[in-house]
C-alpha positions as CSV (number, residue, x, y, z in Angstrom):
1,M,-16.2,-51.3,50.8
2,N,-17.8,-51.7,54.2
3,I,-20.8,-53.9,55.1
4,Q,-23.2,-51.0,54.6
5,G,-21.8,-50.5,51.0
6,I,-22.1,-54.2,50.3
7,T,-25.6,-54.3,51.6
8,T,-26.6,-51.3,49.7
9,N,-25.2,-52.7,46.5
10,A,-26.9,-56.0,47.0
11,M,-30.2,-54.4,47.9
12,L,-30.2,-52.0,45.0
13,T,-29.3,-54.9,42.6
14,Q,-32.1,-56.9,44.0
15,L,-34.6,-54.1,43.7
16,L,-33.5,-53.4,40.1
17,M,-33.8,-57.1,39.2
18,E,-37.3,-57.2,40.7
19,L,-38.2,-54.0,38.9
20,K,-36.9,-55.2,35.5
21,S,-38.7,-58.5,36.0
22,G,-41.9,-56.6,36.4
23,N,-42.3,-57.4,40.1
24,I,-43.5,-54.0,41.2
25,R,-45.5,-55.5,44.1
26,R,-42.2,-57.0,45.4
27,C,-40.6,-53.6,45.2
28,E,-43.5,-52.1,47.1
29,A,-43.2,-54.9,49.7
30,M,-39.5,-53.9,50.1
31,G,-40.7,-50.4,51.1
32,L,-40.4,-48.4,48.0
33,T,-43.0,-45.8,47.0
34,L,-44.4,-45.6,43.5
35,A,-42.3,-42.4,42.9
36,E,-39.2,-44.2,44.0
37,I,-40.0,-47.2,41.8
38,Q,-40.5,-44.9,38.8
39,A,-37.2,-43.1,39.6
40,L,-35.3,-46.5,39.8
41,N,-36.9,-47.6,36.6
42,Q,-35.1,-44.6,34.9
43,I,-31.7,-45.1,36.6
44,T,-28.5,-45.0,34.6
45,V,-25.3,-46.9,35.3
46,E,-23.7,-43.6,36.5
47,D,-26.7,-43.1,38.9
48,L,-26.3,-46.6,40.2
49,H,-22.6,-46.1,40.7
50,Y,-23.2,-42.9,42.7
51,L,-25.8,-44.6,44.9
52,V,-23.6,-47.5,45.6
53,S,-20.5,-45.4,46.3
54,T,-22.2,-42.7,48.4
55,P,-21.2,-42.6,52.1
56,V,-24.8,-41.5,52.9
57,S,-26.9,-44.3,54.2
58,I,-29.9,-45.0,52.1
59,L,-30.9,-48.3,53.7
60,T,-31.7,-49.3,57.2
61,I,-31.4,-53.0,57.9
62,S,-33.0,-54.5,61.0
63,I,-33.3,-58.0,62.2
64,N,-36.7,-59.6,63.0
65,H,-35.5,-61.4,66.2
66,T,-38.7,-63.4,66.5
67,N,-38.4,-64.7,63.0
68,L,-34.7,-65.3,63.2
69,N,-35.0,-67.4,66.4
70,T,-38.0,-69.3,65.0
71,M,-36.0,-70.1,61.8
72,L,-32.9,-71.1,63.8
73,A,-35.0,-73.5,65.9
74,Q,-36.6,-74.9,62.8
75,A,-33.2,-75.4,61.2
76,R,-32.0,-77.3,64.3
77,R,-35.1,-79.5,64.2
78,E,-34.6,-80.2,60.5
79,Q,-30.9,-81.0,61.1
80,I,-32.0,-83.6,63.8
81,R,-34.6,-85.0,61.4
82,T,-32.0,-85.3,58.6
83,Q,-29.6,-87.1,61.0
84,R,-32.3,-89.4,62.1
85,I,-33.2,-90.2,58.5
86,D,-29.6,-90.9,57.6
87,R,-29.2,-93.1,60.7
88,A,-32.4,-95.1,59.9
89,L,-31.2,-95.6,56.3
90,T,-27.8,-96.8,57.4
91,L,-29.4,-99.2,59.8
92,G,-31.5,-100.8,57.0
93,G,-34.7,-98.9,57.2
94,S,-37.1,-100.0,54.5
95,I,-39.1,-97.7,52.2
96,E,-42.2,-98.6,54.2
97,L,-40.5,-97.6,57.4
98,M,-39.2,-94.4,56.0
99,Q,-42.6,-93.5,54.6
100,H,-44.2,-94.3,58.0
101,F,-41.9,-92.3,60.2
102,F,-40.7,-89.5,57.9
103,G,-43.3,-89.3,55.1
104,L,-40.6,-90.0,52.4
105,T,-41.5,-91.3,49.0
106,A,-39.8,-94.4,47.5
107,V,-37.9,-92.0,45.1
108,E,-36.7,-89.8,48.0
109,V,-35.6,-92.9,49.9
110,G,-33.7,-94.2,46.9
111,C,-32.0,-90.8,46.3
112,R,-31.0,-90.5,50.0
113,R,-29.6,-94.0,50.0
114,R,-27.6,-93.3,46.9
115,L,-26.3,-90.0,48.3
116,A,-25.3,-91.7,51.6
117,G,-23.8,-94.7,49.8
118,V,-26.2,-97.1,51.4
119,V,-26.4,-100.3,49.5
120,T,-29.4,-102.5,50.0
121,R,-29.9,-106.0,48.8
122,P,-33.1,-106.9,47.0
123,G,-35.6,-109.1,48.6
124,R,-36.8,-109.6,52.2
125,N,-34.7,-109.0,55.3
126,Q,-33.0,-112.0,56.9
127,T,-35.1,-113.6,59.6
128,P,-33.6,-113.2,63.0
129,T,-32.6,-116.3,65.1
130,E,-34.5,-117.1,68.2
131,A,-31.7,-115.8,70.3
132,Q,-31.7,-112.5,68.4
133,E,-35.5,-112.2,68.7
134,L,-35.3,-112.9,72.4
135,S,-32.6,-110.3,72.8
136,V,-34.6,-107.7,70.8
137,W,-37.7,-108.5,72.9
138,Q,-35.8,-108.0,76.2
139,Q,-34.3,-104.7,75.0
140,W,-37.7,-103.5,73.6
141,K,-39.5,-104.3,76.9
142,A,-36.7,-102.5,78.9
143,S,-37.2,-99.4,76.8
144,N,-40.7,-99.0,78.3
145,I,-42.2,-97.3,75.3
146,D,-45.9,-97.5,74.8
147,N,-46.4,-95.6,71.6
148,L,-45.0,-97.5,68.7
149,E,-45.7,-94.5,66.4
150,S,-43.5,-92.1,68.4
151,L,-40.0,-90.9,67.6
152,D,-38.9,-92.3,71.0
153,A,-40.0,-95.7,69.7
154,L,-38.0,-95.2,66.5
155,E,-34.9,-94.1,68.6
156,A,-35.2,-97.2,70.8
157,M,-35.6,-99.5,67.7
158,M,-32.5,-97.9,66.1
159,L,-30.5,-98.4,69.2
160,I,-31.6,-102.1,69.3
161,A,-30.7,-102.5,65.6
162,E,-27.2,-101.0,66.3
163,Q,-26.6,-103.1,69.4
164,Q,-28.0,-106.4,68.0
165,D,-26.4,-105.8,64.5
166,I,-29.7,-106.6,62.7
167,S,-31.6,-104.3,60.3
168,L,-33.9,-101.6,61.6
169,T,-36.7,-103.0,59.5
170,T,-36.4,-106.4,61.1
171,V,-36.6,-104.8,64.6
172,W,-39.6,-102.7,63.5
173,A,-41.4,-105.9,62.1
174,L,-40.8,-107.7,65.4
175,V,-42.0,-104.9,67.5
176,R,-45.1,-104.4,65.4
177,G,-45.8,-108.1,65.5
178,W,-45.6,-108.0,69.3
179,S,-47.8,-104.9,69.6
180,E,-50.5,-106.7,67.7
181,Q,-50.5,-109.6,70.1
182,P,-52.7,-109.3,73.2
183,Q,-50.0,-110.0,75.8
184,R,-46.5,-111.3,75.0
185,S,-44.6,-113.6,77.4
186,V,-40.9,-114.3,77.2
187,V,-40.0,-116.5,74.3
């Protein structure tokens, strides 16, 4: 069976399933006339076999290139978002942080942690040492990011958390604390 035969088989099956489920509007949206819908409603197994086996093309398939390219771009963005979420969770992103940057609920964060095998310890994050805080401060200032709410800020904080080997939530708390102060001088 060639691709046309497979496609015809799949399309006819889909149409019949829609029809038998009472989704006449869906059949019309797929391009069938009322007379064709009525004829398909009376189809026998032998008729179906003939339609599927015929070498005559009864379907025309076309690609909506605009929609395809839009969906491919959206899929790439979603993949990047998912990778960013997984990275943030691995680096110790708290539920609050995940809600803030990604809009995830506590349940979603918990599920993603379980699926990724990320184990969190209960309670507050460990307080950084003065040396760690100074190092984080220097890296944060070097990043030159003004908008703490941006994904660039999140990326910079994740890099700092990786390089300093402290939790992302700790870095986020430090940076938020500094942003609330009028002007920070070196510790």
